[in-house]
PDB file of N, CA, C and O in Angstrom:
ATOM      1  N   MET A   1      62.335  87.414 -11.312  1.00  0.00           N
ATOM      2  CA  MET A   1      61.384  86.233 -11.206  1.00  0.00           C
ATOM      3  C   MET A   1      61.125  86.388 -13.034  1.00  0.00           C
ATOM      4  O   MET A   1      61.197  87.469 -13.619  1.00  0.00           O
ATOM      5  N   ASN A   2      60.846  85.172 -13.657  1.00  0.00           N
ATOM      6  CA  ASN A   2      60.415  85.190 -15.069  1.00  0.00           C
ATOM      7  C   ASN A   2      59.187  84.532 -15.296  1.00  0.00           C
ATOM      8  O   ASN A   2      58.360  84.161 -14.463  1.00  0.00           O
ATOM      9  N   LYS A   3      59.163  84.398 -16.950  1.00  0.00           N
ATOM     10  CA  LYS A   3      57.539  83.877 -17.325  1.00  0.00           C
ATOM     11  C   LYS A   3      57.373  82.509 -16.547  1.00  0.00           C
ATOM     12  O   LYS A   3      56.387  82.325 -15.832  1.00  0.00           O
ATOM     13  N   ASP A   4      58.386  81.529 -16.707  1.00  0.00           N
ATOM     14  CA  ASP A   4      58.557  79.882 -16.414  1.00  0.00           C
ATOM     15  C   ASP A   4      58.070  80.013 -14.802  1.00  0.00           C
ATOM     16  O   ASP A   4      57.203  79.210 -14.461  1.00  0.00           O
ATOM     17  N   GLN A   5      58.501  80.847 -13.910  1.00  0.00           N
ATOM     18  CA  GLN A   5      58.146  80.806 -12.794  1.00  0.00           C
ATOM     19  C   GLN A   5      56.858  81.348 -12.076  1.00  0.00           C
ATOM     20  O   GLN A   5      56.540  81.000 -10.939  1.00  0.00           O
ATOM     21  N   VAL A   6      56.047  82.355 -12.958  1.00  0.00           N
ATOM     22  CA  VAL A   6      54.827  82.952 -13.025  1.00  0.00           C
ATOM     23  C   VAL A   6      53.991  81.781 -13.167  1.00  0.00           C
ATOM     24  O   VAL A   6      53.240  81.283 -12.328  1.00  0.00           O
ATOM     25  N   LYS A   7      54.273  81.353 -14.556  1.00  0.00           N
ATOM     26  CA  LYS A   7      53.285  80.317 -15.174  1.00  0.00           C
ATOM     27  C   LYS A   7      53.209  78.768 -14.584  1.00  0.00           C
ATOM     28  O   LYS A   7      52.296  77.949 -14.690  1.00  0.00           O
ATOM     29  N   GLY A   8      54.576  78.654 -13.885  1.00  0.00           N
ATOM     30  CA  GLY A   8      54.611  77.568 -13.027  1.00  0.00           C
ATOM     31  C   GLY A   8      53.669  77.382 -11.637  1.00  0.00           C
ATOM     32  O   GLY A   8      52.957  76.491 -11.173  1.00  0.00           O
ATOM     33  N   ALA A   9      54.116  78.857 -11.212  1.00  0.00           N
ATOM     34  CA  ALA A   9      53.184  78.503  -9.524  1.00  0.00           C
ATOM     35  C   ALA A   9      51.263  79.275 -10.043  1.00  0.00           C
ATOM     36  O   ALA A   9      50.412  79.473  -9.176  1.00  0.00           O
ATOM     37  N   ALA A  10      51.105  79.459 -11.009  1.00  0.00           N
ATOM     38  CA  ALA A  10      50.066  79.558 -11.269  1.00  0.00           C
ATOM     39  C   ALA A  10      49.059  78.116 -11.692  1.00  0.00           C
ATOM     40  O   ALA A  10      47.884  77.891 -11.399  1.00  0.00           O
ATOM     41  N   LYS A  11      50.005  77.319 -12.456  1.00  0.00           N
ATOM     42  CA  LYS A  11      49.610  75.775 -12.412  1.00  0.00           C
ATOM     43  C   LYS A  11      49.452  75.066 -11.244  1.00  0.00           C
ATOM     44  O   LYS A  11      48.572  74.248 -10.973  1.00  0.00           O
ATOM     45  N   GLU A  12      50.789  75.614 -10.272  1.00  0.00           N
ATOM     46  CA  GLU A  12      50.847  75.067  -9.539  1.00  0.00           C
ATOM     47  C   GLU A  12      49.606  74.591  -8.792  1.00  0.00           C
ATOM     48  O   GLU A  12      49.105  73.492  -8.550  1.00  0.00           O
ATOM     49  N   VAL A  13      49.166  76.502  -8.388  1.00  0.00           N
ATOM     50  CA  VAL A  13      47.935  76.363  -7.501  1.00  0.00           C
ATOM     51  C   VAL A  13      46.318  75.757  -8.317  1.00  0.00           C
ATOM     52  O   VAL A  13      45.411  75.178  -7.719  1.00  0.00           O
ATOM     53  N   ALA A  14      46.347  76.109  -9.805  1.00  0.00           N
ATOM     54  CA  ALA A  14      45.335  75.637  -9.826  1.00  0.00           C
ATOM     55  C   ALA A  14      44.801  74.055 -10.145  1.00  0.00           C
ATOM     56  O   ALA A  14      43.785  73.505 -10.571  1.00  0.00           O
ATOM     57  N   GLY A  15      46.019  73.726  -9.708  1.00  0.00           N
ATOM     58  CA  GLY A  15      46.115  72.466  -9.738  1.00  0.00           C
ATOM     59  C   GLY A  15      45.724  71.768  -8.083  1.00  0.00           C
ATOM     60  O   GLY A  15      44.998  70.810  -7.817  1.00  0.00           O
ATOM     61  N   LYS A  16      46.235  72.348  -7.489  1.00  0.00           N
ATOM     62  CA  LYS A  16      45.534  72.021  -6.414  1.00  0.00           C
ATOM     63  C   LYS A  16      44.045  72.218  -5.868  1.00  0.00           C
ATOM     64  O   LYS A  16      43.374  71.497  -5.130  1.00  0.00           O
ATOM     65  N   THR A  17      43.761  73.419  -6.469  1.00  0.00           N
ATOM     66  CA  THR A  17      42.468  73.714  -6.431  1.00  0.00           C
ATOM     67  C   THR A  17      41.458  72.710  -7.176  1.00  0.00           C
ATOM     68  O   THR A  17      40.478  72.457  -6.476  1.00  0.00           O
ATOM     69  N   GLN A  18      41.465  72.171  -8.251  1.00  0.00           N
ATOM     70  CA  GLN A  18      40.827  71.333  -8.884  1.00  0.00           C
ATOM     71  C   GLN A  18      40.960  69.942  -8.064  1.00  0.00           C
ATOM     72  O   GLN A  18      39.955  69.239  -7.956  1.00  0.00           O
ATOM     73  N   LYS A  19      42.426  69.458  -7.372  1.00  0.00           N
ATOM     74  CA  LYS A  19      42.845  68.537  -6.818  1.00  0.00           C
ATOM     75  C   LYS A  19      41.369  68.688  -5.868  1.00  0.00           C
ATOM     76  O   LYS A  19      40.386  67.947  -5.885  1.00  0.00           O
ATOM     77  N   ASN A  20      41.628  69.981  -5.017  1.00  0.00           N
ATOM     78  CA  ASN A  20      40.193  69.879  -3.928  1.00  0.00           C
ATOM     79  C   ASN A  20      39.403  69.751  -4.294  1.00  0.00           C
ATOM     80  O   ASN A  20      38.848  68.697  -3.983  1.00  0.00           O
ATOM     81  N   VAL A  21      38.713  70.638  -5.200  1.00  0.00           N
ATOM     82  CA  VAL A  21      37.332  70.286  -5.369  1.00  0.00           C
ATOM     83  C   VAL A  21      37.008  68.818  -6.009  1.00  0.00           C
ATOM     84  O   VAL A  21      36.012  68.207  -5.621  1.00  0.00           O
ATOM     85  N   GLY A  22      37.758  68.345  -6.867  1.00  0.00           N
ATOM     86  CA  GLY A  22      37.499  66.575  -7.125  1.00  0.00           C
ATOM     87  C   GLY A  22      36.860  65.624  -6.030  1.00  0.00           C
ATOM     88  O   GLY A  22      35.989  64.759  -6.127  1.00  0.00           O
ATOM     89  N   LYS A  23      37.864  66.256  -4.564  1.00  0.00           N
ATOM     90  CA  LYS A  23      37.569  65.647  -3.555  1.00  0.00           C
ATOM     91  C   LYS A  23      36.580  66.177  -2.999  1.00  0.00           C
ATOM     92  O   LYS A  23      35.874  65.273  -2.553  1.00  0.00           O
ATOM     93  N   ALA A  24      36.014  67.486  -2.720  1.00  0.00           N
ATOM     94  CA  ALA A  24      34.958  67.781  -2.349  1.00  0.00           C
ATOM     95  C   ALA A  24      33.526  66.655  -3.199  1.00  0.00           C
ATOM     96  O   ALA A  24      32.654  66.146  -2.494  1.00  0.00           O
ATOM     97  N   ILE A  25      33.553  66.489  -4.478  1.00  0.00           N
ATOM     98  CA  ILE A  25      32.390  66.451  -5.690  1.00  0.00           C
ATOM     99  C   ILE A  25      32.763  64.623  -4.785  1.00  0.00           C
ATOM    100  O   ILE A  25      31.792  64.039  -4.303  1.00  0.00           O
ATOM    101  N   GLY A  26      34.069  64.017  -4.695  1.00  0.00           N
ATOM    102  CA  GLY A  26      33.938  62.378  -4.982  1.00  0.00           C
ATOM    103  C   GLY A  26      34.412  62.084  -6.210  1.00  0.00           C
ATOM    104  O   GLY A  26      34.270  60.952  -6.674  1.00  0.00           O
ATOM    105  N   SER A  27      35.132  63.227  -6.989  1.00  0.00           N
ATOM    106  CA  SER A  27      35.865  63.060  -7.887  1.00  0.00           C
ATOM    107  C   SER A  27      36.867  61.943  -8.229  1.00  0.00           C
ATOM    108  O   SER A  27      37.780  62.712  -8.526  1.00  0.00           O
ATOM    109  N   THR A  28      37.302  60.953  -8.382  1.00  0.00           N
ATOM    110  CA  THR A  28      38.854  60.711  -8.649  1.00  0.00           C
ATOM    111  C   THR A  28      39.324  61.469  -9.933  1.00  0.00           C
ATOM    112  O   THR A  28      40.529  61.556  -9.698  1.00  0.00           O
ATOM    113  N   GLU A  29      39.135  62.052 -11.102  1.00  0.00           N
ATOM    114  CA  GLU A  29      39.166  62.276 -12.013  1.00  0.00           C
ATOM    115  C   GLU A  29      39.548  63.258 -11.734  1.00  0.00           C
ATOM    116  O   GLU A  29      40.724  63.493 -12.012  1.00  0.00           O
ATOM    117  N   GLN A  30      39.116  63.811 -11.371  1.00  0.00           N
ATOM    118  CA  GLN A  30      39.436  65.124 -11.008  1.00  0.00           C
ATOM    119  C   GLN A  30      40.425  65.393 -10.416  1.00  0.00           C
ATOM    120  O   GLN A  30      41.227  66.279 -10.710  1.00  0.00           O
ATOM    121  N   GLN A  31      40.492  64.354  -9.155  1.00  0.00           N
ATOM    122  CA  GLN A  31      41.975  64.704  -8.721  1.00  0.00           C
ATOM    123  C   GLN A  31      42.743  64.236  -8.940  1.00  0.00           C
ATOM    124  O   GLN A  31      43.656  64.401  -8.131  1.00  0.00           O
ATOM    125  N   ALA A  32      42.989  63.484  -9.902  1.00  0.00           N
ATOM    126  CA  ALA A  32      44.071  63.257 -10.585  1.00  0.00           C
ATOM    127  C   ALA A  32      44.639  63.872 -11.633  1.00  0.00           C
ATOM    128  O   ALA A  32      45.803  63.748 -12.014  1.00  0.00           O
ATOM    129  N   LYS A  33      43.441  64.812 -12.276  1.00  0.00           N
ATOM    130  CA  LYS A  33      43.772  65.874 -13.160  1.00  0.00           C
ATOM    131  C   LYS A  33      44.635  66.712 -12.541  1.00  0.00           C
ATOM    132  O   LYS A  33      45.809  66.963 -12.814  1.00  0.00           O
ATOM    133  N   GLY A  34      43.810  67.191 -11.528  1.00  0.00           N
ATOM    134  CA  GLY A  34      44.043  68.325 -10.883  1.00  0.00           C
ATOM    135  C   GLY A  34      46.148  67.385  -9.893  1.00  0.00           C
ATOM    136  O   GLY A  34      47.082  67.999  -9.379  1.00  0.00           O
ATOM    137  N   MET A  35      46.050  66.595 -10.000  1.00  0.00           N
ATOM    138  CA  MET A  35      47.301  65.804  -9.126  1.00  0.00           C
ATOM    139  C   MET A  35      48.778  66.098 -10.040  1.00  0.00           C
ATOM    140  O   MET A  35      49.940  66.245  -9.660  1.00  0.00           O
ATOM    141  N   ALA A  36      48.036  66.108 -11.659  1.00  0.00           N
ATOM    142  CA  ALA A  36      48.971  66.294 -12.761  1.00  0.00           C
ATOM    143  C   ALA A  36      49.507  67.703 -12.701  1.00  0.00           C
ATOM    144  O   ALA A  36      50.516  68.341 -12.400  1.00  0.00           O
ATOM    145  N   ARG A  37      48.267  67.834 -13.156  1.00  0.00           N
ATOM    146  CA  ARG A  37      48.513  69.871 -13.286  1.00  0.00           C
ATOM    147  C   ARG A  37      49.345  70.365 -12.339  1.00  0.00           C
ATOM    148  O   ARG A  37      50.307  70.977 -12.803  1.00  0.00           O
ATOM    149  N   GLU A  38      49.265  70.275 -10.832  1.00  0.00           N
ATOM    150  CA  GLU A  38      49.915  70.897  -9.838  1.00  0.00           C
ATOM    151  C   GLU A  38      51.543  70.188 -10.482  1.00  0.00           C
ATOM    152  O   GLU A  38      52.395  70.923 -10.981  1.00  0.00           O
ATOM    153  N   ALA A  39      51.720  68.696 -10.344  1.00  0.00           N
ATOM    154  CA  ALA A  39      53.422  68.347 -10.988  1.00  0.00           C
ATOM    155  C   ALA A  39      53.712  69.211 -12.179  1.00  0.00           C
ATOM    156  O   ALA A  39      54.865  69.573 -12.416  1.00  0.00           O
ATOM    157  N   GLU A  40      52.670  69.560 -12.955  1.00  0.00           N
ATOM    158  CA  GLU A  40      53.930  70.026 -13.823  1.00  0.00           C
ATOM    159  C   GLU A  40      53.470  71.719 -13.802  1.00  0.00           C
ATOM    160  O   GLU A  40      53.720  72.390 -14.803  1.00  0.00           O
ATOM    161  N   GLY A  41      52.754  72.390 -12.544  1.00  0.00           N
ATOM    162  CA  GLY A  41      53.241  73.654 -12.071  1.00  0.00           C
ATOM    163  C   GLY A  41      54.842  73.729 -11.428  1.00  0.00           C
ATOM    164  O   GLY A  41      55.736  74.574 -11.483  1.00  0.00           O
ATOM    165  N   LYS A  42      54.683  72.218 -10.715  1.00  0.00           N
ATOM    166  CA  LYS A  42      55.897  72.469 -10.314  1.00  0.00           C
ATOM    167  C   LYS A  42      57.620  72.157 -10.790  1.00  0.00           C
ATOM    168  O   LYS A  42      58.595  72.710 -10.280  1.00  0.00           O
ATOM    169  N   VAL A  43      57.637  71.482 -11.511  1.00  0.00           N
ATOM    170  CA  VAL A  43      58.203  71.323 -12.784  1.00  0.00           C
ATOM    171  C   VAL A  43      58.700  72.605 -13.626  1.00  0.00           C
ATOM    172  O   VAL A  43      59.843  73.051 -13.730  1.00  0.00           O
ATOM    173  N   GLN A  44      57.659  72.999 -14.116  1.00  0.00           N
ATOM    174  CA  GLN A  44      57.983  75.057 -15.006  1.00  0.00           C
ATOM    175  C   GLN A  44      58.822  75.186 -14.029  1.00  0.00           C
ATOM    176  O   GLN A  44      60.003  74.841 -14.003  1.00  0.00           O
ATOM    177  N   LYS A  45      57.736  76.064 -12.617  1.00  0.00           N
ATOM    178  CA  LYS A  45      58.112  76.637 -11.623  1.00  0.00           C
ATOM    179  C   LYS A  45      59.825  76.250 -11.132  1.00  0.00           C
ATOM    180  O   LYS A  45      60.596  77.210 -11.152  1.00  0.00           O
ATOM    181  N   ASN A  46      60.393  74.888 -10.708  1.00  0.00           N
ATOM    182  CA  ASN A  46      61.617  75.080 -10.758  1.00  0.00           C
ATOM    183  C   ASN A  46      62.612  75.036 -12.196  1.00  0.00           C
ATOM    184  O   ASN A  46      63.774  74.671 -12.015  1.00  0.00           O
ATOM    185  N   VAL A  47      62.400  75.217 -12.910  1.00  0.00           N
ATOM    186  CA  VAL A  47      62.938  75.433 -14.414  1.00  0.00           C
ATOM    187  C   VAL A  47      63.173  76.798 -14.784  1.00  0.00           C
ATOM    188  O   VAL A  47      64.100  77.297 -15.422  1.00  0.00           O
ATOM    189  N   GLY A  48      62.135  77.315 -14.252  1.00  0.00           N
ATOM    190  CA  GLY A  48      62.364  79.157 -14.014  1.00  0.00           C
ATOM    191  C   GLY A  48      63.415  79.121 -13.251  1.00  0.00           C
ATOM    192  O   GLY A  48      64.523  79.537 -13.587  1.00  0.00           O
ATOM    193  N   ASN A  49      62.983  78.357 -11.613  1.00  0.00           N
ATOM    194  CA  ASN A  49      63.843  78.463 -10.710  1.00  0.00           C
ATOM    195  C   ASN A  49      65.042  79.011 -11.098  1.00  0.00           C
ATOM    196  O   ASN A  49      65.557  80.126 -11.013  1.00  0.00           O
ATOM    197  N   ALA A  50      65.413  77.738 -11.631  1.00  0.00           N
ATOM    198  CA  ALA A  50      67.098  76.781 -12.270  1.00  0.00           C
ATOM    199  C   ALA A  50      67.730  78.082 -13.215  1.00  0.00           C
ATOM    200  O   ALA A  50      68.829  78.614 -13.051  1.00  0.00           O
ATOM    201  N   ARG A  51      66.573  78.467 -14.370  1.00  0.00           N
ATOM    202  CA  ARG A  51      67.169  79.865 -15.193  1.00  0.00           C
ATOM    203  C   ARG A  51      67.429  80.832 -14.452  1.00  0.00           C
ATOM    204  O   ARG A  51      68.297  81.584 -14.895  1.00  0.00           O
ATOM    205  N   GLU A  52      67.050  81.058 -13.602  1.00  0.00           N
ATOM    206  CA  GLU A  52      66.953  82.273 -12.410  1.00  0.00           C
ATOM    207  C   GLU A  52      68.657  82.627 -12.358  1.00  0.00           C
ATOM    208  O   GLU A  52      69.567  83.349 -12.766  1.00  0.00           O
ATOM    209  N   THR A  53      68.211  81.337 -11.394  1.00  0.00           N
ATOM    210  CA  THR A  53      69.800  80.752 -10.878  1.00  0.00           C
ATOM    211  C   THR A  53      71.381  81.219 -11.644  1.00  0.00           C
ATOM    212  O   THR A  53      72.503  81.609 -11.321  1.00  0.00           O
ATOM    213  N   LEU A  54      70.575  80.872 -12.856  1.00  0.00           N
ATOM    214  CA  LEU A  54      71.999  80.622 -13.931  1.00  0.00           C
ATOM    215  C   LEU A  54      72.471  81.727 -14.489  1.00  0.00           C
ATOM    216  O   LEU A  54      73.645  81.992 -14.748  1.00  0.00           O
ATOM    217  N   LYS A  55      70.745  82.879 -14.812  1.00  0.00           N
ATOM    218  CA  LYS A  55      71.583  84.505 -14.859  1.00  0.00           C
ATOM    219  C   LYS A  55      71.702  85.040 -14.020  1.00  0.00           C
ATOM    220  O   LYS A  55      72.355  86.048 -14.289  1.00  0.00           O
ATOM    221  N   ASP A  56      71.365  84.979 -12.719  1.00  0.00           N
ATOM    222  CA  ASP A  56      71.792  85.527 -11.209  1.00  0.00           C
ATOM    223  C   ASP A  56      73.834  85.124 -11.608  1.00  0.00           C
ATOM    224  O   ASP A  56      74.548  86.084 -11.894  1.00  0.00           O
ATOM    225  N   ALA A  57      74.428  83.739 -11.556  1.00  0.00           N
ATOM    226  CA  ALA A  57      75.321  83.315 -12.059  1.00  0.00           C
ATOM    227  C   ALA A  57      76.635  84.117 -12.344  1.00  0.00           C
ATOM    228  O   ALA A  57      77.673  84.512 -11.812  1.00  0.00           O
ATOM    229  N   ALA A  58      75.566  84.105 -14.146  1.00  0.00           N
ATOM    230  CA  ALA A  58      76.182  84.958 -15.085  1.00  0.00           C
ATOM    231  C   ALA A  58      76.697  86.459 -14.798  1.00  0.00           C
ATOM    232  O   ALA A  58      77.823  86.943 -14.915  1.00  0.00           O
ATOM    233  N   ASP A  59      75.360  87.078 -14.341  1.00  0.00           N
ATOM    234  CA  ASP A  59      75.711  88.092 -13.739  1.00  0.00           C
ATOM    235  C   ASP A  59      76.590  88.635 -13.220  1.00  0.00           C
ATOM    236  O   ASP A  59      77.298  89.594 -13.524  1.00  0.00           O
ATOM    237  N   ASP A  60      76.479  87.426 -11.703  1.00  0.00           N
ATOM    238  CA  ASP A  60      77.811  87.989 -10.713  1.00  0.00           C
ATOM    239  C   ASP A  60      79.403  87.617 -11.392  1.00  0.00           C
ATOM    240  O   ASP A  60      80.434  87.783 -10.741  1.00  0.00           O
ATOM    241  N   ARG A  61      79.378  86.993 -13.068  1.00  0.00           N
ATOM    242  CA  ARG A  61      80.962  86.867 -13.041  1.00  0.00           C
ATOM    243  C   ARG A  61      81.222  87.444 -14.078  1.00  0.00           C
ATOM    244  O   ARG A  61      82.280  87.285 -14.688  1.00  0.00           O
ATOM    245  N   ARG A  62      79.910  88.514 -14.579  1.00  0.00           N
ATOM    246  CA  ARG A  62      80.248  89.621 -15.773  1.00  0.00           C
ATOM    247  C   ARG A  62      80.845  90.471 -14.387  1.00  0.00           C
ATOM    248  O   ARG A  62      81.983  90.937 -14.338  1.00  0.00           O
ATOM    249  N   ASP A  63      80.076  90.548 -13.545  1.00  0.00           N
ATOM    250  CA  ASP A  63      80.761  91.623 -12.700  1.00  0.00           C
ATOM    251  C   ASP A  63      82.055  91.440 -12.091  1.00  0.00           C
ATOM    252  O   ASP A  63      83.022  92.200 -12.047  1.00  0.00           O
ATOM    253  N   ASP A  64      81.846  90.053 -11.541  1.00  0.00           N
ATOM    254  CA  ASP A  64      83.595  89.989 -11.217  1.00  0.00           C
ATOM    255  C   ASP A  64      84.653  90.229 -12.236  1.00  0.00           C
ATOM    256  O   ASP A  64      85.752  90.550 -11.784  1.00  0.00           O
ATOM    257  N   LEU A  65      84.485  90.103 -13.950  1.00  0.00           N
ATOM    258  CA  LEU A  65      85.026  90.425 -15.110  1.00  0.00           C
ATOM    259  C   LEU A  65      85.616  92.188 -14.708  1.00  0.00           C
ATOM    260  O   LEU A  65      86.708  92.715 -14.497  1.00  0.00           O
ATOM    261  N   ASP A  66      84.371  92.574 -14.755  1.00  0.00           N
ATOM    262  CA  ASP A  66      84.599  94.110 -15.302  1.00  0.00           C
ATOM    263  C   ASP A  66      85.347  94.653 -14.483  1.00  0.00           C
ATOM    264  O   ASP A  66      86.250  95.387 -14.883  1.00  0.00           O
ATOM    265  N   ARG A  67      85.103  94.371 -12.877  1.00  0.00           N
ATOM    266  CA  ARG A  67      85.926  94.693 -11.447  1.00  0.00           C
ATOM    267  C   ARG A  67      87.846  94.372 -11.758  1.00  0.00           C
ATOM    268  O   ARG A  67      88.709  95.054 -11.206  1.00  0.00           O
ATOM    269  N   ALA A  68      88.113  93.391 -12.585  1.00  0.00           N
ATOM    270  CA  ALA A  68      89.425  92.637 -12.785  1.00  0.00           C
ATOM    271  C   ALA A  68      90.113  93.439 -13.653  1.00  0.00           C
ATOM    272  O   ALA A  68      91.239  93.116 -14.032  1.00  0.00           O
TER     273      ALA A  68
END
């Protein structure tokens, strides 16, 4: 797991919470901010996932070359 995955997941959860609090208090502004934060978190988490996939692929390739 890398920092983008962790930070992204945290932003996503914080955004969901903010969105739900906005719904509970009837604040469309807070709902919108929460949705934006949640989306930002999802993007950051996906960037982290992509980095991790590339890192794993590079590690696998390096292992293959070491075995050859």
